N, C-alpha and C positions, 0 to 999 in steps of 0.2 A: 459534355465533358465527363471523363471517367471519374467514378466515385470510389475507385480502389487503385492500388498501385504498390510499388515497392520492388526491391531487388528480387524477391521470390518470383514475381510475375515475369521477370526478365530472365529467369533461369538460374538466378543466384541461389545457392543453398548453403546453409550453415550446418555443420556436423558436430556431434559429440565426439570427444576423444578422451582416453584415460588421463592424459596429462592436462588437457584443457577442456573440461566439461562445458558444454554450451549453456549459456545463461539466457533465458528468455525474459526480457523486460516488457511488461504489458502496461500500456497507458490507455485508460478510457477517458474520453473527453467529450465535452459538449459546450460549444460557445465559450471556449477558454483560450482564445487566440492570444490574449494579452501576455500570457506566460508560457505558451506552448513552445516557443522557440528556445527559451531558456531550459525547459525540460529536455527537449531533444538534444540540445548542445551538451548538456551535462552527461547524457549517455554517450554521445560521440566522443567526448573528451576522456572517457575512462581508459586507463592503461591496460586493462584486461582485453586480450585480442579476440575473444570468442563470445560475442554478444549478438543476439538478434532482438531488435526493437519492434514490437507489434503495437500499432496505434489503432484503436477502434473508436470511431467517432459516431455519436448518436444522431447525426444529421444536422450539423451546425449550420447556422445562417450567418455567422460572422466570417472572418477571413481565414478560418481554420483550414478549409480546403486549399486555399492558395498556399498556405504554409506547407501542408502535406505534399502538395505537388512540387514545391520548391526543394523539398528534401527527398524526393522520390528515389533518387539513386543512393541514398544512405540509410533509409528505413527498410527493414526486412519486409514488412507488409503493413499496409494501412487500408482501412476500409471505412466508408462513411454511409451509414444507413440508420433509420430509426431503430431504437432499441427500447428495452423496458427498464433502463437504468444502468448504473455502474456495474452491478453484479451480473446482469445479463450480458453486458459487453465483455466482462471477464470470462464468462462461460464460453462465449463465442471464440474468444482469444485462446482459451485452453484447447479448443479443437484444433487450433493451428500451431500451438506451441510445440517446438521440437527440442527444447532444452532439457537437460537433466534437472536444472533448477529454474523455478519460475518466481519472478519478483514483480511487484506492482508499484508503479511510480505515477502519482497523480499528475495531471497536465500542468498544475501550478506548483509542482514540487521539483526539487533538483538534487541529483546525487552530488556529493562532494568528491573531489579528486581522489582516485584510488579506492573508492567504496567497493566496487565489485571485486577487485583483486583481493581486498581485505576479507570479504565474505568467503571467497573461494579458499583462502588460507585457513579460515575458521572451519570450513567444511572438511578440509583435509585433516585437520587436527581432531575432528569429531566425525569419523566416518559413519557412526551409527545414527547421527541426527537427521531428522526429516524436516525440521523447522529451525531456521536460524533468524535471530533478530538482533537488533542493535539499538542505539539511541538516535533520536532525531531532534533537531533544533526547530521548535515550533514558534512560528512568527505570526503575530497578530498585527493588523493594520494600525492599531493604536501605538505601536512601538513596543508593546509588551512581548517578551520572548522567554522561553524556558526550554530546558532539555527534558525530554520525555522518553520513556522506554525503560522497563525493568526486566530482569531475567524472568523467564517463564517458571512458574511453580504452580502446581495444581490447586492448592488451597486458595492462593490469591487469585488465580485466573478464574476459578469458579465463581468468585465474587464480582469481578469486573475485568475488562480486557487490559491487563497490565503491560503487555508488549505493544510496541508500535508497529502497525501493519505496513506502513509506508516503507518500502525498501526491503522488508523481510523476504527471506528466501524460503521457498517451499520446494521440497524434492518432488519431482513430477510423479513419482510412485505414490505420494501421499494422497493424490486425487483418485488413484485407482482403488484405494481402500476406503476413503471417506466420501467420494463422490464430488459433485460440483457444488457451487454456491446456490443456496435456496433463495430465489429472488422474491419470495413472499416476505422476506425481511429486508426492506429497502435501505436500512441504515446500519444493520448489524450482521449481515450474512457472513462477513469474514470471521466475526467472533463465534457465530453459531457453528461454522464449519469446524473450527478448531476444538470447540466443545465436544464434538462428536467423538474425538479421540480420548476424551477424559484424561485420566492420569497416565495413559499409555503413550502420550505424545512424547517423542524423543527430540530434545531440543539442545541448542547451544546458543550462548549469548556473547555478543561483542560489546564490551563496555566503552564504545567509541561512537561519536556522532558521525553518521555516514550520509545523512540526507537532511536537507532543509525542506520543511513543509509549511505551507501557508495556512493560516486558520481559515475556516469556512467550510462549506459543503454540508451535506446532510448529517454527517456524524457529529458535527458541532452544534446541532440545533436541539431544541428541547424535546421533540418527539423521539429522538434517539434514546433518551433516558427510559421512556416507556417501553421502547422496543427491546432494550437490553434486559429489562425485567422479564418480558415475554419469552425471550430467547432462553433465559435460564430456567424458566418454568417448563418450557417444552422439552428442553434438553435434559431436565431432571438433575441439573448440576447443583441446585440449591433447594433447600426446603422452602416452601411458599412463604413462611413467616420471615425467614432470613432474606429471601429475595425482596420482600416488601421493605425490610429494614435497609437493605442496600439501596433500594429505590429512593427512599426518603433522604438518605445521606447524600446520594448523587444529586438530588434536586437542591438540597441545601448548598452544596458546593457550586452548583450551576448558578444559583442566585447570587452567590458571593463573587463570581468571576469578575464583574466590572470593578468591584472594590479592590480585588487583588491586583488587577492590571493597573489601576490608578496608583496604588501604593508602590508597585514595582517601578513604574515610570519615575516616581519621585525618588526612589532609591537609586535608580540608574543616573539620574541627573546629579544627585549628590556625590555619587562615586566618580563621576566624570570631572568634577571640579578639582 
């Protein structure tokens, strides 16, 4: 059975145009069939007419391939082969991306209706911007949820990743100047790439929730805190003493997460009465 497919292999092509810049949505997945259909459908449901969806699977053993074959005539390109993690899959997808803008949507995440067209409107209002971000609704299995994502600013971003990467738009030319993702950072390569631009990164912010993202994945685990410190030290964005302080604070917040979630559930129950 084929382990690749999509409209592009059938001769279908998507093109950039001045009025409708092509948006490439990249999804890296591995054994995430439970939510993959919702992810794909959220892209297909967008009202913006010029989107290509690239799905790069790391060689799943669940029903992922069956789903990809079922959507073969609606996905621009999909491929299933072993990789070295999410960022390796993203790098392979970048080789195939044809859009002026590139966005990343996790296999267990979903765009809200109108998200892409709202981003394109923001891009038109900010033609100088290379990186666009918004807010995301972060959902935890316990029922805890919160809105995340702040406007980019160098002082805050040098301390920790204040923007939400899910759904963010990256101008394709940004990769020409910064390069690809460094896969030696398995949990923070997205942060490390943007740190390369330092305070020269040109950004715009959308104070609107455009995506739902489910908790989980490597970036929500404890090792990600250690890697974030390493990224800042290597990038030179923080003094070592300040990076260590950031690290201690991040660990303290990480340990308090269960308590915050429990208190939030209690508050939600009281609000619903």
